[in-house]
N, C-alpha and C positions, 0 to 999 in steps of 0.2 A: 792147376792142382785139383785133384779130385776131392770131393767132400769127405770120403772115408779117410784119406790121408790127412786132411786138415784136422779132423776130429782126433786122430791118433796123435798128431803133433800137439794139439791143445792138451791132451792128456799128459804127454811127456813134459809139458810146460807147467802142469799143475792147474790148468784152467778148466778141466772137464766139468766141474760142478758149478761153474758160473752160469747163472740164468741169463745173463746178458750177452753170452757168447753166441754170435750168429754166424753160421757158415752158409754161404749162399753160392749159387752158380751165377750165371750172368743175370744182371738186373737192369731194369729200364732206368732211364735218366731220373725220373721222378723218385723212384725207389732209392737210387744211389744217393741222391741229395739228402734224403731223409736219414739214410743209414750213416752218412758222413757227419751229419749234425749231432748224432748221438754216439759217435765212435770214441772208444777209449784209446785205440791204436789204429793206425792204418798200416797194412802190410803189403809190400810190393816185392814179391819173390821172383821177379823176372831174371832170367839168365841173359837176356839181351834187350836193350832199349835203344831207340834212336835218340830220344831226348829225355823221357821220363816225366811226362806231363802229370801222371798220377801222383808222383812224389811231390811235385810242385804244388798241385792242388791241395793235397793233404797239409803241407806245411803252411800254405796261405790260410787255411781254415783252422790253424792252431791244433792240428791233430798230431800227437806224437807218432813218429813214423819209424817202422822197422823195414829196412830194405836190403836187397842183395847188394853186395859190395862189388859193383861194376862201375866203370868210369862215368856214365851219364848220371847215375845216382849220386856219386861223390861230387860231381861238378855242381849239381843242383843243391843238394842238402848240406854239403860241407859237414860241420860239426852238429848240424841240427837233426840228426837221425841216428838210430842204432843200425849197425851193419852186420851182415852175416855172409859167409862164403856160400854161394848158391847151392852147391851140392851137399853142404853139411847140414843135415836135418837137425842134428843135436844142437848145433850152434844156433840155428833158427829158434828152436824150442827155448834155449836159454835166453835169447834176446826177447822173445815174447814174454817170458816170465819176468824178466827185468822190467820191461815196459808196463806190464800189467800190475805188478806188485809194488813198484817203487814210485810213489806219488811225487817225491821231490825230483826224481829223474824226469818224470813226465812234464813237470812244470819247466824244468830246464830245457827240455827238447822243444816245448811249445815256444819259449822265448827265442831260442836259437833258430828254430825252424822258421818262425815268422820273419826274423831278421834276414835270413837267407832268401825267403820268398820275395821279400821287398826289392831284391836286386833284379828281379825279372818283371818285365811289363810288356804289354803288346806295343805300346808306344816306342819303347826302346828297341824292341825287335824290329818294328817297321822302320825306324830311323836307321838302324844298322843295315837293313836290307837295301834301303835307298842309297846309302853311302857305298855299298858294294856295287850296286848297279852303276852309279856315277863313275866309279873307278874303272869298271869294265868298259863302259862306253868311251871313256877318255883313252884307254889303252887301244881299243879298236880303232878310234879315230887317228891315233898316232901311228898305227901300223900301216 
């Protein structure tokens, strides 16, 4: 998304006067970590994701998340995020306003998001991959 579009979207959400609103382009890892530590919301407007690691990272850091309503985001965040239809800019603006102005909703998303994030771990992923490889090798040996 282009910075001009994001600023216009922030205006539609009523966020244009917030001094803490930061619209960036690509950032380096060190900058990204610092931004996440101070984030009020994380926004993942992807139309396509293979897994949605950005959503998982935000949830794990207790950052209320607004993301596009696509299967990978639903699978990861469950009820721990606010969703919007990717082509619907007005719906995205409404979700941004909800997340920015409703502190009890943000606390709820933080709790539910962290609960969802705890379901994912590198150890579980590695164990599942090893199990898949064992099954593949067993099938190949039987063939």
